[in-house]
MOPAC internal coordinates of N, CA, C and O (Angstrom, degrees):
PM7 1SCF
backbone

  N    0.0000 0     0.00 0     0.00 0    0    0    0
  C    1.4433 1     0.00 0     0.00 0    1    0    0
  C    1.5139 1   109.79 1     0.00 0    2    1    0
  O    1.2310 1   120.13 1   -48.52 1    3    2    1
  N    1.3388 1   117.35 1   131.48 1    3    2    1
  C    1.4498 1   121.23 1  -178.33 1    5    3    2
  C    1.5136 1   111.14 1   -81.55 1    6    5    3
  O    1.2310 1   121.10 1   -40.80 1    7    6    5
  N    1.3327 1   115.49 1   139.20 1    7    6    5
  C    1.4586 1   121.20 1   176.88 1    9    7    6
  C    1.5219 1   107.78 1   -86.25 1   10    9    7
  O    1.2310 1   120.22 1   -68.33 1   11   10    9
  N    1.3206 1   117.19 1   111.67 1   11   10    9
  C    1.4482 1   120.92 1  -179.18 1   13   11   10
  C    1.5137 1   109.39 1  -106.27 1   14   13   11
  O    1.2310 1   121.33 1   -40.03 1   15   14   13
  N    1.3464 1   115.06 1   139.97 1   15   14   13
  C    1.4562 1   118.95 1   177.17 1   17   15   14
  C    1.5275 1   108.86 1   -76.03 1   18   17   15
  O    1.2310 1   120.37 1   -28.45 1   19   18   17
  N    1.3234 1   116.89 1   151.55 1   19   18   17
  C    1.4633 1   119.13 1  -178.41 1   21   19   18
  C    1.5214 1   111.61 1   -64.89 1   22   21   19
  O    1.2310 1   120.96 1   -28.80 1   23   22   21
  N    1.3086 1   115.78 1   151.20 1   23   22   21
  C    1.4519 1   120.07 1   178.45 1   25   23   22
  C    1.5230 1   109.29 1   -71.79 1   26   25   23
  O    1.2310 1   120.46 1   -19.02 1   27   26   25
  N    1.3093 1   116.73 1   160.98 1   27   26   25
  C    1.4646 1   120.24 1  -177.08 1   29   27   26
  C    1.5175 1   114.00 1   -57.77 1   30   29   27
  O    1.2310 1   118.55 1   135.01 1   31   30   29
  N    1.3282 1   120.38 1   -44.99 1   31   30   29
  C    1.4598 1   117.70 1   177.85 1   33   31   30
  C    1.5207 1   112.41 1   -57.48 1   34   33   31
  O    1.2310 1   120.00 1   144.94 1   35   34   33
  N    1.3447 1   117.61 1   -35.06 1   35   34   33
  C    1.4687 1   120.03 1   176.99 1   37   35   34
  C    1.5128 1   111.25 1   -67.87 1   38   37   35
  O    1.2310 1   120.45 1   140.19 1   39   38   37
  N    1.3223 1   116.75 1   -39.81 1   39   38   37
  C    1.4624 1   120.39 1   177.61 1   41   39   38
  C    1.5244 1   109.17 1   -61.50 1   42   41   39
  O    1.2310 1   120.36 1   135.96 1   43   42   41
  N    1.3215 1   116.92 1   -44.04 1   43   42   41
  C    1.4647 1   121.05 1  -179.67 1   45   43   42
  C    1.5233 1   110.70 1   -60.29 1   46   45   43
  O    1.2310 1   120.06 1   145.60 1   47   46   45
  N    1.3197 1   117.49 1   -34.40 1   47   46   45
  C    1.4580 1   120.57 1   179.42 1   49   47   46
  C    1.5227 1   111.61 1   -71.62 1   50   49   47
  O    1.2310 1   119.72 1   155.12 1   51   50   49
  N    1.3274 1   118.14 1   -24.88 1   51   50   49
  C    1.4577 1   121.37 1  -176.42 1   53   51   50
  C    1.5251 1   113.57 1   -93.69 1   54   53   51
  O    1.2310 1   119.57 1   168.72 1   55   54   53
  N    1.3182 1   118.42 1   -11.28 1   55   54   53
  C    1.4597 1   121.12 1   178.15 1   57   55   54
  C    1.5220 1   107.97 1   -84.52 1   58   57   55
  O    1.2310 1   121.41 1   -54.44 1   59   58   57
  N    1.3060 1   114.90 1   125.56 1   59   58   57
  C    1.4627 1   120.29 1   176.80 1   61   59   58
  C    1.5298 1   107.32 1   -86.53 1   62   61   59
  O    1.2310 1   120.29 1   -76.25 1   63   62   61
  N    1.3150 1   117.05 1   103.75 1   63   62   61
  C    1.4587 1   121.97 1  -177.13 1   65   63   62
  C    1.5196 1   109.20 1   -86.88 1   66   65   63
  O    1.2310 1   121.27 1   -57.70 1   67   66   65
  N    1.3252 1   115.18 1   122.30 1   67   66   65
  C    1.4636 1   121.47 1   176.24 1   69   67   66
  C    1.5227 1   108.37 1  -122.12 1   70   69   67
  O    1.2310 1   120.78 1     1.36 1   71   70   69
  N    1.3152 1   116.12 1  -178.64 1   71   70   69
  C    1.4620 1   120.12 1   178.43 1   73   71   70
  C    1.5241 1   111.87 1   -65.47 1   74   73   71
  O    1.2310 1   120.11 1   160.10 1   75   74   73
  N    1.3296 1   117.40 1   -19.90 1   75   74   73
  C    1.4620 1   121.62 1  -179.02 1   77   75   74
  C    1.5301 1   113.71 1   -97.18 1   78   77   75
  O    1.2310 1   119.95 1   179.67 1   79   78   77
  N    1.3169 1   117.69 1    -0.33 1   79   78   77
  C    1.4599 1   121.77 1   179.92 1   81   79   78
  C    1.5210 1   109.45 1   -69.73 1   82   81   79
  O    1.2310 1   121.28 1   -37.40 1   83   82   81
  N    1.3337 1   115.15 1   142.60 1   83   82   81
  C    1.4633 1   121.12 1   179.28 1   85   83   82
  C    1.5256 1   110.28 1  -123.91 1   86   85   83
  O    1.2310 1   121.59 1   -29.89 1   87   86   85
  N    1.3230 1   114.56 1   150.11 1   87   86   85
  C    1.4598 1   122.73 1   176.33 1   89   87   86
  C    1.5177 1   108.17 1  -134.20 1   90   89   87
  O    1.2310 1   121.09 1   -19.31 1   91   90   89
  N    1.3212 1   115.53 1   160.69 1   91   90   89
  C    1.4706 1   120.05 1   172.76 1   93   91   90
  C    1.5146 1   108.27 1  -130.31 1   94   93   91
  O    1.2310 1   121.68 1   -26.88 1   95   94   93
  N    1.3263 1   114.39 1   153.12 1   95   94   93
  C    1.4599 1   119.78 1   179.38 1   97   95   94
  C    1.5203 1   110.37 1   -70.32 1   98   97   95
  O    1.2310 1   120.42 1   -34.66 1   99   98   97
  N    1.3088 1   116.80 1   145.34 1   99   98   97
  C    1.4605 1   122.11 1   172.88 1  101   99   98
  C    1.5225 1   106.36 1   -84.75 1  102  101   99
  O    1.2310 1   120.81 1   -60.09 1  103  102  101
  N    1.3258 1   116.05 1   119.91 1  103  102  101
  C    1.4624 1   121.45 1  -170.20 1  105  103  102
  C    1.5214 1   114.16 1   -57.31 1  106  105  103
  O    1.2310 1   119.78 1   149.22 1  107  106  105
  N    1.3118 1   118.03 1   -30.78 1  107  106  105
  C    1.4646 1   120.50 1   179.76 1  109  107  106
  C    1.5284 1   111.83 1   -62.87 1  110  109  107
  O    1.2310 1   120.30 1   157.53 1  111  110  109
  N    1.3342 1   117.03 1   -22.47 1  111  110  109
  C    1.4658 1   120.88 1  -178.33 1  113  111  110
  C    1.5248 1   112.53 1   -97.82 1  114  113  111
  O    1.2310 1   119.89 1  -178.93 1  115  114  113
  N    1.3377 1   117.82 1     1.07 1  115  114  113
  C    1.4626 1   120.39 1  -178.89 1  117  115  114
  C    1.5274 1   108.37 1   -86.16 1  118  117  115
  O    1.2310 1   121.45 1  -101.41 1  119  118  117
  N    1.3170 1   114.83 1    78.59 1  119  118  117
  C    1.4631 1   121.64 1   175.73 1  121  119  118
  C    1.5252 1   108.50 1  -156.80 1  122  121  119
  O    1.2310 1   120.62 1   -19.44 1  123  122  121
  N    1.2894 1   116.42 1   160.56 1  123  122  121
  C    1.4610 1   121.86 1  -174.26 1  125  123  122
  C    1.5205 1   112.75 1   -58.92 1  126  125  123
  O    1.2310 1   120.19 1   137.67 1  127  126  125
  N    1.3122 1   117.23 1   -42.33 1  127  126  125
  C    1.4659 1   120.76 1  -177.68 1  129  127  126
  C    1.5273 1   110.56 1   -61.92 1  130  129  127
  O    1.2310 1   120.29 1   131.91 1  131  130  129
  N    1.3299 1   117.06 1   -48.09 1  131  130  129
  C    1.4723 1   120.30 1  -179.65 1  133  131  130
  C    1.5194 1   111.70 1   -64.53 1  134  133  131
  O    1.2310 1   120.47 1   138.45 1  135  134  133
  N    1.3213 1   116.70 1   -41.55 1  135  134  133
  C    1.4623 1   120.38 1  -179.67 1  137  135  134
  C    1.5228 1   110.62 1   -65.38 1  138  137  135
  O    1.2310 1   120.21 1   140.24 1  139  138  137
  N    1.3146 1   117.20 1   -39.76 1  139  138  137
  C    1.4683 1   121.01 1   178.59 1  141  139  138
  C    1.5259 1   111.93 1   -65.19 1  142  141  139
  O    1.2310 1   119.61 1   158.15 1  143  142  141
  N    1.3263 1   118.34 1   -21.85 1  143  142  141
  C    1.4612 1   121.74 1   180.00 1  145  143  142
  C    1.5271 1   112.78 1   -77.19 1  146  145  143
  O    1.2310 1   120.21 1   165.87 1  147  146  145
  N    1.3312 1   117.20 1   -14.13 1  147  146  145
  C    1.4632 1   119.40 1   176.30 1  149  147  146
  C    1.5199 1   108.48 1   -66.32 1  150  149  147
  O    1.2310 1   120.69 1   -42.80 1  151  150  149
  N    1.3345 1   116.28 1   137.20 1  151  150  149
  C    1.4573 1   121.45 1  -170.54 1  153  151  150
  C    1.5250 1   115.18 1   -70.77 1  154  153  151
  O    1.2310 1   120.46 1   143.37 1  155  154  153
  N    1.3013 1   116.73 1   -36.63 1  155  154  153
  C    1.4535 1   119.18 1  -170.56 1  157  155  154
  C    1.5195 1   111.28 1  -122.92 1  158  157  155
  O    1.2310 1   121.21 1   -31.30 1  159  158  157
  N    1.3320 1   115.29 1   148.70 1  159  158  157
  C    1.4641 1   121.46 1   178.52 1  161  159  158
  C    1.5243 1   110.31 1   -56.51 1  162  161  159
  O    1.2310 1   120.39 1   137.42 1  163  162  161
  N    1.3307 1   116.86 1   -42.58 1  163  162  161
  C    1.4680 1   120.96 1  -178.71 1  165  163  162
  C    1.5255 1   110.83 1   -63.31 1  166  165  163
  O    1.2310 1   119.72 1   143.15 1  167  166  165
  N    1.3360 1   118.14 1   -36.85 1  167  166  165
  C    1.4706 1   120.78 1   175.59 1  169  167  166
  C    1.5221 1   110.68 1   -61.31 1  170  169  167
  O    1.2310 1   120.50 1   136.48 1  171  170  169
  N    1.3282 1   116.65 1   -43.52 1  171  170  169
  C    1.4644 1   120.26 1   179.04 1  173  171  170
  C    1.5217 1   110.82 1   -62.98 1  174  173  171
  O    1.2310 1   120.33 1   138.98 1  175  174  173
  N    1.3273 1   116.97 1   -41.02 1  175  174  173
  C    1.4615 1   120.58 1   179.65 1  177  175  174
  C    1.5276 1   111.12 1   -63.38 1  178  177  175
  O    1.2310 1   120.53 1   132.87 1  179  178  177
  N    1.3292 1   116.59 1   -47.13 1  179  178  177
  C    1.4646 1   120.57 1   178.82 1  181  179  178
  C    1.5215 1   109.53 1   -61.05 1  182  181  179
  O    1.2310 1   120.46 1   134.13 1  183  182  181
  N    1.3230 1   116.73 1   -45.87 1  183  182  181
  C    1.4654 1   121.28 1  -179.55 1  185  183  182
  C    1.5268 1   111.01 1   -58.12 1  186  185  183
  O    1.2310 1   120.26 1   132.91 1  187  186  185
  N    1.3194 1   117.11 1   -47.09 1  187  186  185
  C    1.4575 1   120.64 1  -176.78 1  189  187  186
  C    1.5289 1   112.91 1   -69.30 1  190  189  187
  O    1.2310 1   119.93 1   155.42 1  191  190  189
  N    1.3300 1   117.74 1   -24.58 1  191  190  189
  C    1.4624 1   121.14 1   177.21 1  193  191  190
  C    1.5335 1   112.42 1   -85.71 1  194  193  191
  O    1.2310 1   120.26 1   169.90 1  195  194  193
  N    1.3095 1   117.10 1   -10.10 1  195  194  193
  C    1.4632 1   122.15 1  -179.20 1  197  195  194
  C    1.5219 1   109.07 1   -77.77 1  198  197  195
  O    1.2310 1   120.97 1   -59.26 1  199  198  197
  N    1.3466 1   115.75 1   120.74 1  199  198  197
  C    1.4601 1   118.61 1  -177.45 1  201  199  198
  C    1.5264 1   113.66 1  -137.74 1  202  201  199
  O    1.2310 1   119.69 1  -172.98 1  203  202  201
  N    1.3192 1   118.19 1     7.02 1  203  202  201
  C    1.4562 1   120.85 1  -179.87 1  205  203  202
  C    1.5152 1   113.28 1    89.18 1  206  205  203
  O    1.2310 1   120.31 1   167.02 1  207  206  205
  N    1.3270 1   117.01 1   -12.98 1  207  206  205
  C    1.4653 1   121.38 1  -179.82 1  209  207  206
  C    1.5247 1   111.91 1  -112.19 1  210  209  207
  O    1.2310 1   120.66 1   147.08 1  211  210  209
  N    1.3170 1   116.34 1   -32.92 1  211  210  209
  C    1.4665 1   119.85 1   179.62 1  213  211  210
  C    1.5228 1   110.50 1   -77.00 1  214  213  211
  O    1.2310 1   121.42 1   -41.31 1  215  214  213
  N    1.3124 1   114.88 1   138.69 1  215  214  213
  C    1.4630 1   120.58 1   176.77 1  217  215  214
  C    1.5191 1   109.50 1   -87.21 1  218  217  215
  O    1.2310 1   121.02 1   -10.06 1  219  218  217
  N    1.3192 1   115.66 1   169.94 1  219  218  217
  C    1.4619 1   121.85 1   174.51 1  221  219  218
  C    1.5352 1   109.28 1   -55.00 1  222  221  219
  O    1.2310 1   120.43 1   135.13 1  223  222  221
  N    1.3316 1   116.78 1   -44.87 1  223  222  221
  C    1.4671 1   121.47 1  -178.32 1  225  223  222
  C    1.5297 1   111.46 1   -63.97 1  226  225  223
  O    1.2310 1   119.85 1   140.13 1  227  226  225
  N    1.3179 1   117.89 1   -39.87 1  227  226  225
  C    1.4592 1   120.53 1   179.57 1  229  227  226
  C    1.5269 1   111.83 1   -66.96 1  230  229  227
  O    1.2310 1   120.49 1   138.38 1  231  230  229
  N    1.3134 1   116.67 1   -41.62 1  231  230  229
  C    1.4697 1   120.20 1   177.49 1  233  231  230
  C    1.5225 1   109.70 1   -64.07 1  234  233  231
  O    1.2310 1   120.20 1   136.94 1  235  234  233
  N    1.3209 1   117.22 1   -43.06 1  235  234  233
  C    1.4676 1   121.20 1   178.24 1  237  235  234
  C    1.5208 1   110.75 1   -59.80 1  238  237  235
  O    1.2310 1   120.46 1   137.18 1  239  238  237
  N    1.3092 1   116.72 1   -42.82 1  239  238  237
  C    1.4613 1   121.03 1   179.78 1  241  239  238
  C    1.5318 1   111.10 1   -63.30 1  242  241  239
  O    1.2310 1   120.15 1   137.17 1  243  242  241
  N    1.3212 1   117.31 1   -42.83 1  243  242  241
  C    1.4614 1   120.98 1   179.00 1  245  243  242
  C    1.5242 1   112.14 1   -62.79 1  246  245  243
  O    1.2310 1   120.57 1   147.04 1  247  246  245
  N    1.3219 1   116.51 1   -32.96 1  247  246  245
  C    1.4664 1   121.19 1  -178.31 1  249  247  246
  C    1.5290 1   113.07 1   -96.41 1  250  249  247
  O    1.2310 1   120.47 1   177.60 1  251  250  249
  N    1.3225 1   116.70 1    -2.40 1  251  250  249
  C    1.4744 1   122.55 1  -179.15 1  253  251  250
  C    1.5322 1   111.39 1    56.67 1  254  253  251
  O    1.2310 1   121.32 1  -134.20 1  255  254  253
  N    1.3429 1   115.09 1    45.80 1  255  254  253
  C    1.4615 1   121.24 1   175.58 1  257  255  254
  C    1.5263 1   108.36 1  -130.53 1  258  257  255
  O    1.2310 1   120.30 1    -8.16 1  259  258  257
  N    1.3096 1   117.02 1   171.84 1  259  258  257
  C    1.4591 1   122.32 1  -179.14 1  261  259  258
  C    1.5433 1   110.59 1   -75.49 1  262  261  259
  O    1.2310 1   120.23 1   -37.61 1  263  262  261
  N    1.3362 1   117.17 1   142.39 1  263  262  261
  C    1.4665 1   120.06 1   177.23 1  265  263  262
  C    1.5322 1   113.11 1   -56.16 1  266  265  263
  O    1.2310 1   119.94 1   146.36 1  267  266  265
  N    1.3265 1   117.73 1   -33.64 1  267  266  265
  C    1.4615 1   119.88 1  -179.93 1  269  267  266
  C    1.5314 1   110.76 1   -62.79 1  270  269  267
  O    1.2310 1   120.09 1   145.49 1  271  270  269
  N    1.3299 1   117.44 1   -34.51 1  271  270  269
  C    1.4671 1   120.51 1   177.98 1  273  271  270
  C    1.5301 1   109.90 1   -67.08 1  274  273  271
  O    1.2310 1   120.24 1   137.89 1  275  274  273
  N    1.3199 1   117.16 1   -42.11 1  275  274  273
  C    1.4664 1   120.92 1   177.37 1  277  275  274
  C    1.5278 1   109.69 1   -63.85 1  278  277  275
  O    1.2310 1   119.96 1   139.24 1  279  278  277
  N    1.3173 1   117.69 1   -40.76 1  279  278  277
  C    1.4668 1   121.48 1   179.63 1  281  279  278
  C    1.5266 1   110.94 1   -60.81 1  282  281  279
  O    1.2310 1   120.08 1   137.80 1  283  282  281
  N    1.3239 1   117.44 1   -42.20 1  283  282  281
  C    1.4727 1   120.54 1   178.43 1  285  283  282
  C    1.5248 1   110.80 1   -64.48 1  286  285  283
  O    1.2310 1   120.82 1   137.23 1  287  286  285
  N    1.3155 1   116.04 1   -42.77 1  287  286  285
  C    1.4690 1   119.87 1   179.06 1  289  287  286
  C    1.5268 1   109.84 1   -64.37 1  290  289  287
  O    1.2310 1   120.68 1   136.76 1  291  290  289
  N    1.3305 1   116.31 1   -43.24 1  291  290  289
  C    1.4578 1   120.42 1  -178.62 1  293  291  290
  C    1.5262 1   111.00 1   -63.60 1  294  293  291
  O    1.2310 1   120.24 1   143.09 1  295  294  293
  N    1.3108 1   117.15 1   -36.91 1  295  294  293
  C    1.4622 1   120.32 1   177.35 1  297  295  294
  C    1.5335 1   110.32 1   -62.83 1  298  297  295
  O    1.2310 1   120.59 1   137.20 1  299  298  297
  N    1.3334 1   116.48 1   -42.80 1  299  298  297
  C    1.4741 1   119.63 1   177.23 1  301  299  298
  C    1.5294 1   110.60 1   -63.01 1  302  301  299
  O    1.2310 1   120.69 1   136.82 1  303  302  301
  N    1.3414 1   116.29 1   -43.18 1  303  302  301
  C    1.4673 1   119.58 1   179.24 1  305  303  302
  C    1.5274 1   111.36 1   -63.15 1  306  305  303
  O    1.2310 1   120.27 1   143.70 1  307  306  305
  N    1.3178 1   117.09 1   -36.30 1  307  306  305
  C    1.4587 1   121.48 1   177.09 1  309  307  306
  C    1.5291 1   110.40 1   -65.45 1  310  309  307
  O    1.2310 1   120.40 1   135.15 1  311  310  309
  N    1.3164 1   116.85 1   -44.85 1  311  310  309
  C    1.4617 1   121.13 1   179.94 1  313  311  310
  C    1.5268 1   111.90 1   -64.64 1  314  313  311
  O    1.2310 1   120.40 1   149.79 1  315  314  313
  N    1.3425 1   116.84 1   -30.21 1  315  314  313
  C    1.4643 1   121.60 1   179.53 1  317  315  314
  C    1.5300 1   111.87 1   -89.64 1  318  317  315
  O    1.2310 1   120.62 1  -175.88 1  319  318  317
  N    1.3334 1   116.41 1     4.12 1  319  318  317
  C    1.4610 1   123.31 1   177.75 1  321  319  318
  C    1.5265 1   113.88 1    64.80 1  322  321  319
  O    1.2310 1   120.64 1  -145.39 1  323  322  321
  N    1.3330 1   116.39 1    34.61 1  323  322  321
  C    1.4622 1   121.38 1   174.11 1  325  323  322
  C    1.5248 1   111.16 1   -90.92 1  326  325  323
  O    1.2310 1   120.35 1   152.80 1  327  326  325
  N    1.3273 1   116.94 1   -27.20 1  327  326  325
  C    1.4649 1   121.68 1  -178.88 1  329  327  326
  C    1.5177 1   109.72 1  -134.01 1  330  329  327
  O    1.2310 1   121.44 1   -15.06 1  331  330  329
  N    1.3267 1   114.85 1   164.94 1  331  330  329
  C    1.4558 1   121.02 1   173.63 1  333  331  330
  C    1.5141 1   108.85 1  -132.58 1  334  333  331
  O    1.2310 1   121.22 1   -28.07 1  335  334  333
  N    1.3000 1   115.28 1   151.93 1  335  334  333
  C    1.4632 1   123.37 1  -178.61 1  337  335  334
  C    1.5272 1   110.27 1   -70.40 1  338  337  335
  O    1.2310 1   120.75 1   -41.89 1  339  338  337
  N    1.3384 1   116.16 1   138.11 1  339  338  337
  C    1.4659 1   121.46 1   174.85 1  341  339  338
  C    1.5246 1   106.98 1  -107.10 1  342  341  339
  O    1.2310 1   119.48 1   -65.16 1  343  342  341
  N    1.3246 1   118.60 1   114.84 1  343  342  341
  C    1.4684 1   120.44 1   178.75 1  345  343  342
  C    1.5312 1   111.22 1   -58.66 1  346  345  343
  O    1.2310 1   120.85 1   -27.22 1  347  346  345
  N    1.3231 1   115.98 1   152.78 1  347  346  345
  C    1.4719 1   121.37 1  -176.60 1  349  347  346
  C    1.5212 1   113.23 1   -58.10 1  350  349  347
  O    1.2310 1   119.39 1   146.01 1  351  350  349
  N    1.3159 1   118.78 1   -33.99 1  351  350  349
  C    1.4582 1   120.79 1  -174.73 1  353  351  350
  C    1.5308 1   113.44 1   -85.00 1  354  353  351
  O    1.2310 1   119.57 1  -177.42 1  355  354  353
  N    1.3290 1   118.42 1     2.58 1  355  354  353
  C    1.4588 1   122.57 1   179.86 1  357  355  354
  C    1.5145 1   109.57 1   -95.86 1  358  357  355
  O    1.2310 1   120.37 1   -52.46 1  359  358  357
  N    1.3009 1   116.90 1   127.54 1  359  358  357
  C    1.4705 1   120.78 1   178.90 1  361  359  358
  C    1.4819 1   110.82 1  -107.64 1  362  361  359
  O    1.2310 1   120.10 1   180.00 1  363  362  361

């Protein structure tokens, strides 16, 4: 039996997203065409502010929105493979 890694939507379900959770952009998606494919202006803003160092709370503060809204957007971006999770111990 082959050991298969979980699909991205499953990974997104297992990550506990808090105000201190961080993500980084996947470099293959850092281009105008990919960014233009994001559905909403707010998604593009969150995506462009994601750098692996900013937390959900920091991005929310910069955009003057609630952290829960950023968390929902980040989950969608993770499922669409625009971002990846940064573990807490990674600087």
